[in-house]
ZAKOL-111264 format. One record per residue (C-alpha): residue number from 1; x, y, z. Coordinates in pm, whole numbers, plus 50000, padded with zeros to 5 digits. Layout:
SITE   pos    east   north      up
SITE   NUM       X       Y       Z
...
This chain:
SITE   pos    east   north      up
SITE     1   04134   14112   40531
SITE     2   04166   14337   40832
SITE     3   04321   14675   40909
SITE     4   04385   14779   41267
SITE     5   04443   15154   41247
SITE     6   04583   15372   41525
SITE     7   04583   15750   41491
SITE     8   04838   15895   41730
SITE     9   05071   16180   41807
SITE    10   05411   16097   41657
SITE    11   05588   16170   41985
SITE    12   05424   15866   42141
SITE    13   05579   15635   41884
SITE    14   05935   15703   41993
SITE    15   06162   15499   42221
SITE    16   06386   15802   42271
SITE    17   06355   16168   42361
SITE    18   06602   16444   42283
SITE    19   06754   16624   42582
SITE    20   06691   16995   42526
SITE    21   07024   17097   42684
SITE    22   07273   16840   42555
SITE    23   07077   16743   42239
SITE    24   07163   16381   42320
SITE    25   06906   16110   42251
SITE    26   06796   15945   42575
SITE    27   06570   15643   42631
SITE    28   06210   15734   42713
SITE    29   06101   15628   43058
SITE    30   05732   15617   42971
SITE    31   05539   15475   42679
SITE    32   05399   15177   42869
SITE    33   05036   15240   42772
SITE    34   05126   15280   42406
SITE    35   05331   14959   42424
SITE    36   05031   14784   42582
SITE    37   04804   14906   42299
SITE    38   05042   14773   42033
SITE    39   05070   14437   42212
SITE    40   04688   14422   42238
SITE    41   04656   14482   41862
SITE    42   04891   14191   41797
SITE    43   04779   13946   42067
SITE    44   04404   14008   42078
SITE    45   04321   14160   41740
SITE    46   04556   13943   41535
SITE    47   04790   14187   41361
SITE    48   05046   13992   41158
SITE    49   05249   14290   41030
SITE    50   05304   14653   41126
SITE    51   05334   14962   40909
SITE    52   05400   15297   41068
SITE    53   05411   15660   40965
SITE    54   05764   15728   41078
SITE    55   06063   15886   40908
SITE    56   06212   15649   40650
SITE    57   06548   15673   40829
SITE    58   06396   15634   41176
SITE    59   06588   15316   41249
SITE    60   06920   15502   41211
SITE    61   06834   15724   41510
SITE    62   06636   15481   41723
SITE    63   06366   15223   41668
SITE    64   06009   15322   41735
SITE    65   05812   15130   41995
SITE    66   05633   14948   41710
SITE    67   05950   14853   41524
SITE    68   06104   14729   41848
SITE    69   05799   14514   41923
SITE    70   05794   14386   41563
SITE    71   06159   14277   41591
SITE    72   06098   14107   41927
SITE    73   05802   13913   41785
SITE    74   05942   13841   41441
SITE    75   05676   14046   41261
SITE    76   05732   14242   40940
SITE    77   05761   14619   41001
SITE    78   05789   14901   40748
SITE    79   05788   15278   40754
SITE    80   05511   15435   40547
SITE    81   05623   15792   40612
SITE    82   05662   16002   40302
SITE    83   05846   16274   40488
SITE    84   05942   16350   40843
SITE    85   05638   16457   41045
SITE    86   05686   16815   41155
SITE    87   05542   17043   41417
SITE    88   05400   17256   41137
SITE    89   05124   16999   41094
SITE    90   04940   17152   41390
SITE    91   04917   17464   41601
SITE    92   04954   17417   41975
SITE    93   04909   17630   42284
SITE    94   05163   17696   42420
SITE    95   05385   17675   42112
SITE    96   05511   17319   42091
SITE    97   05883   17368   42155
SITE    98   05814   17611   42442
SITE    99   05587   17351   42599
SITE   100   05850   17077   42564
SITE   101   06117   17294   42726
SITE   102   05884   17387   43011
SITE   103   05759   17027   43048
SITE   104   05403   17152   43006
SITE   105   05139   16958   42816
SITE   106   05071   17134   42484
SITE   107   04700   17147   42402
SITE   108   04581   17130   42046
SITE   109   04395   17443   41948
SITE   110   04372   17441   41574
SITE   111   04567   17341   41272
SITE   112   04581   17380   40900
SITE   113   04499   17060   40716
SITE   114   04663   17129   40381
SITE   115   04450   16922   40142
SITE   116   04719   16898   39876
SITE   117   05007   16806   40108
SITE   118   04809   16571   40330
SITE   119   04636   16415   40031
SITE   120   04972   16316   39883
SITE   121   05084   16169   40217
SITE   122   04757   15979   40264
SITE   123   04768   15838   39911
SITE   124   05124   15714   39976
SITE   125   05018   15557   40307
SITE   126   04706   15402   40154
SITE   127   04906   15241   39874
SITE   128   05163   15094   40111
SITE   129   04910   14975   40368
SITE   130   04710   14807   40089
SITE   131   05024   14623   39972
SITE   132   05085   14493   40324
SITE   133   04721   14384   40366
SITE   134   04735   14181   40043
SITE   135   05045   13996   40172
SITE   136   04975   13966   40546
SITE   137   04591   13973   40564
SITE   138   04580   14146   40908
SITE   139   04787   14463   40944
SITE   140   04840   14716   41220
SITE   141   04898   15064   41077
SITE   142   05005   15355   41296
SITE   143   04954   15701   41147
SITE   144   04928   16058   41265
SITE   145   04585   16120   41415
SITE   146   04488   16366   41139
SITE   147   04503   16080   40886
SITE   148   04296   15830   41086
SITE   149   03949   15919   40955
SITE   150   04053   15956   40593
SITE   151   04233   15622   40581
SITE   152   03969   15437   40785
SITE   153   03692   15551   40551
SITE   154   03890   15467   40237
SITE   155   03966   15114   40349
SITE   156   03614   15055   40479
SITE   157   03475   15171   40142
SITE   158   03700   14909   39978
SITE   159   03544   14634   40188
SITE   160   03834   14600   40433
SITE   161   03737   14532   40795
SITE   162   03873   14835   40986
SITE   163   03918   14869   41361
SITE   164   04024   15228   41437
SITE   165   04171   15373   41758
SITE   166   04274   15724   41860
SITE   167   04568   15740   42101
SITE   168   04699   16094   42128
SITE   169   04938   16287   42348
SITE   170   04679   16462   42570
SITE   171   04557   16116   42674
SITE   172   04896   16001   42799
SITE   173   05103   16304   42903
SITE   174   05096   16179   43260
SITE   175   05055   15804   43229
SITE   176   04948   15782   43593
SITE   177   04639   15986   43503
SITE   178   04549   15818   43174
């Protein structure tokens, strides 16, 4: 059994971006490096199914890059998000929404890791990832980067082969530089 685990910034998972003026959802023009990472996990590392920390109703707004790839390749995909990820999970400089409006890269300064809240989310993700691993043997799981270490250690302690990757926003703000 194998778990390929990616810890990322939830913004990178999306195929759409919301226009700050019109509030319309528009297709993202970037995301190529993230797409390449997902394809690598399937083609080279052997992922046979994908689970992703995304809003349970994500598909009603727009598919994520992972769910789109899963559909194209005929792989099972499932959301393992317990709630919608929010900007309150981290503190950024400049404040996140100000940075988005100004098209400036927000840098992570600090954040509050609420043990109770995150513990519930990680337990939910762990349970659902484990179910997928039992059925599909080799699973790609995409989670918020704050959950990466916790989940990787839990699965490794259970004897699951874990390959873990960090792929966060500061790495790919300007894809020409990453």
